[in-house]
N, C-alpha and C positions, 0 to 999 in steps of 0.2 A: 261250456267248453267240451268238445268231443275229443276222443282219442282216435287217431287215424294211423294205420300202418300203410306204408307205400313201398312197393318194390319196383325195380326197373331193370331193363336189360343193360349190359355193360359194354357192348361194342360201339365204338364211335362216340360222338358228343351229342347227337340229336336227342337221345333218350334223357341224358343228363341235363341238357338245356331245358327240355320240357319239364323235367322234375323240378329244376330250380325255380321256374316260373310258378309252378304249383306250390312249392314250399313257401315261397315269398308271399303268395296270396293267402295261405292258410295258417302260417305259424303264429300270427298274432292272436288268433281266436281259438286255435286248437293245439292239442299236444300231438307231436309227430314223431313217429319212429320210422326211419328210412332204411331199407335194405338195398344195397347197391354193390354189384360186382365190378371188378376190373376197372375199365376206363371211367365208368360212372362214379365209382367211389373215389378214384383219384381226382376227378374234376370237382366233386362236391365237398370232399374232406376239408380243404383249406378254407372254403367259404363258410362252413358251419361249425368249425372248431370253437368251443366255448360259447355257443349261442343258445343252448338249450334244445336244439334240434338233435334228436338221438339218431345218429348215423352209424349203421353197422355194416361191416363187410360181409359178403356172402359169395359163394361160388355161383357161376352162371354159364349158360351156353356161349360158345364162341364160334366164329367163322373159321373154316379151314381154307388154306390157300395153296395153289400149285407153285411150281418153281419160279414162274414168272410173276408171282404175287397176285394172281387173279383168284377171285372166289371160286372154290371148287366144292361141289356138294358132297362128293365122296370123301374128300379130305375133311369136310365139316363133320360128316357122320363119324369118322374115325376120331377126330379131335374131341368129340363129345361123348364117346363111349363111356369113359370113366365117370363123367358127370351123370349120365343116364343111369348107370348102375348104382350110383350113390343117391339118386334123387329121392327115393322113398325114405331113406334115413334123414335127409334134409327136410322133407315135408313133415316128418314126425317131430323133429326138433322145433320147427316153426309152429306146429300145432300146439306143442307144449307152451311156447311163449304166448300164443293166442289165448289158451285156456287161463294162463296166469294173468295176463294184462286185460283181457276182455275188451278189446277195442270196439268202437262203434261201427267202424267201416274199414275195409281194406281196398286199396287202389292198386291195380297191377298194370304196369307198362311193359307188356310183352315179356314177362318173367313168369316161369311156370310153377315155381315151388310155393310161393306164398299164397296164391289163389287156391291151389290144391289144398293147402293146409286150412285155409279159411272155409272151404267147402266141407272139409272133414269135420270141423268142430262147429259149423253152423254160423260163422260170421259172414254177413253179406259182403260181396265185393263188386267193385266196378272195374271193368276193363277199359283202359285208356291207352290206345296206341295207334299207330298208322298201319301196322301189318294186317290187322283184321279187315282192312279194305279189300284184300285179296279174296276174302270169304263173303263179305257182305254186299259188295257193290259190283255193278257192271263196269267193265274196263274197255273203253273203245280204243281202237287203233293199235292193238298189240300185233307185232309180227308173228308169223306162224311158230317159230321156235319157242318164243316166250309163252304163246298160248298153249302149246303142248305141255309146258312145264306147270301150268296153273293147277291142274288136279293134284300134283305132288305137293306144291306149295300150300294149297288149301288144306291138305291132310296134315301137314306140319303145323300150320297155324291152329287148326282145330285141336290138335293134340296138346297144345300148351295148357289149355284149361277149358272147362265147361261150367255152365251154371252161373254166369255173371248176372247180377240183378239188372245191370245196364251195360251195354257195350257202346263206348264212345270211340268213333273213328276220327282221328285228328289228321286232316289233310288240307293242303293248300288248294286242292281241287278234287272233286269226286263226281263220278257219274251217278246214275240212279241206283237205288237199292235193288238187289236181285229179288226175284219173285219169291215170296214166302218169308223173307227176312223180317224179324220182329225184334223189339226192344233194342234197337240200334239208333243212335243219333250221330249225324255227321257234324263235326265242328271244325273250325279252322285250326291252324297251328297255334301253339301257345307262345305268344310273343314276349320276349324279355322287356322289362320296363325301359331299358336303354334303347330298344328299338322303337317302342311306341313314343318315347320322348324325343327321338332324333329329329333334328331339322335337316332334311336332306336337300341336296343340290345335285345337279347333273354335270359332273366334270367330264374330262376327255379320256381319262385312263380307265382300264378294265381291272376288276378284281378277279383273281382266279383262286379257287380252293380245291385241293385234291388231298385225299387221305392216303398217306404212305407213298403213293406213286401216281404220276400222271399217265393217262392213257397214251399209248404209243403215238408219237408224231404230234401231239397236241402242243407241246412247248415250241416246236419249230413253226407251227401254224401261227401261234400267238406272236412269235418274234417277227413274223412277216406282216402282222396286221397294220403296222403304221401307228399304233397307239402304245403308250406306256402300259405295262402290265405289272400289278403288284400281286405276288404269288404267295399263298399261305399253304401250309400243310406238308411241304416237302423239305422242311428244315432250312437252316441257314447255309447258304452257299454263295459263291461269288456271283455278282450280277452279270447277266449276259446281254449286253446292249440294252434294249428297252425292257428286258425282264428283270424285275427286282424281287429277290427272294426274301421274305420276311419271316421272322420267328413267330410262333403262335403267341399272340397277345390279344386277349379279348377286347381290350380298349382300342388298340390300334386297328384291329380288324373291323370293329364296328364303325370307327371313324372313317376308314377307307370305304366301307360299304355304303355309308350315308352319302358320300360325295362322288362315287364313281359313275361311269356312264352305263355300265352293264356288268353282269357277272357270268363267268365261265366256270363251270364246276361239275363234279360228279353229281348224280341225281338224287341227293338226299332230300327228303321231304321237309325237314326243319329249315335248312338254309334256303331252299327255294321259296318257302313261305315268307321267311324274314326278308329276303331280297325283294320279292314282289310287293310286300307291304310298304316298302320304301320306293315303290315304282321303279325298281331296277330290273329291266328285262334280264332273263336268265337263258343262257345256252347250256343245256345239261347234256353231258356225255356220260352214260352209265359206266360204272366199274365193270370190266369184263367178267362175265359169268354171274353177275348179280341181277337176277330177274326182277327183284323188287324195284331196283333202280330203273330197269327198262319200263316197268309199269309207271313209275314216276315221270319218266321222259314222255311216255304216251299221254299221261294226264296233262303235262305241261303243254304239249302240242294242242290238246283239246281245249285248254283254257284260253288260248289266244294271247297269252301274256309273255310268250317266249318260244324258244325252239328246243325240242327234245329229240335227240338222235336215237331213235328206237332201233335203227339198223345202221351199221357202218360207223366209221370214225369221223373225226372233224377234219375238214380240208379247207383250203383257202377260199374256195367259192362259197361254201356253207357259212363260214365266218363273215365274209363280206356281205352276203345276203342278209344275215342276221343283223349286222351293224346298220345296214341301210333301212331296216324296219324298226329301229329303236323307237321313233315317235309313236308308231302304231301300237307297239307292245306296251309302252308307258301309258297310253290312253286306256288300253284294255285293263291294265292293273289298277289304274286310278279309279275305275268304276266298281271295284270289288272291295269287300272287307275280308281280311285274311286272319284276323285275330279271333280265336275260339275260346279265350280264357273265361270270359263271362259265362258262356254256355256251359263250360265244364264245371265251374263253381256253382251254377244253378242246379245242375244235376246232383252234385255232391250234397248240397243243402237239401234238396228234395229227398235224397236217400236217407239223410240223417233225421229228417222229420217223419219218415215213414214208420209206422208202428208195425212191428213184427213179433210173432210169438217167440218166446225165449227158447233157444235150442236146448234139449236135455243136457248136452255136454257142458253148456255154459250156465246152467241153472245153479243157483246157490244151494249148498247142502242144507237139508232140513233135519 
């Protein structure tokens, strides 16, 4: 049995969902200590209370938003100023935990403190996230504004940490590696067991998921689609004709996902991968200001499994064209494997078997 430390980003549910899959796959054979901020900790805490999985809260970076609720990079920098100033102290505290516990491996899901601490004390770490795709892969089909933002985003991603023993990019679809990139493996999304065990059918209704707010005009377009729409992420509110607003419930959401005709959502990597694994075509409309989601929309377009709106919002003609192509999108998704769990576990096992010299900081006293 090995001892593993895992840290994850805290914004949204995608990182926490990926962490949960990994925890379930590893906890029967290994000792786990999980560091999770904000949303990630809130999602995982009730699942692992009293299970022996050591889940610990920690601070983490957050997105900043403008008055309209759109991602704003200047507001993000301001929101994270305090975290940045305290980062070195957090790394020092984590380094002390690493020296005491001496884990065999650290796994970091786009969280900057634990991998820095691991590097400081000589514990090998694996990077597992989607964001490193911005650094490691070619990205076809980006509009000019998003392409101009890429150098800044690549600088931010690189600043999170350096020195991973292996970088795993988890994506529902990825282009080729950029020239000169090494020690990087591309894997699919990590699918929840509930997804892999689902018996899916293709009903008439649509599932929509938005985080905090729907892009402008989208609800009106969905209301005119002629199909029932089950909407998650906007909270409970009165139904509006064919629009049914559902509270967040993992079980209900997965049931609806397994039997819907298609998914309309913001462009999060995890949900797109889960939907496509069930042969549910996706129409992705990125959160305003979120360039990573524009990248995901471009990748969805390139995959042929759905429609990604890299520029402009959703209108009636776009939705109608998407719905008319559902059979072709389903056929494209059916020919692909979207689950990267086995590949990730194989890399972790390979890293645990690899013999490394004992770092002086971790060497036992003589």
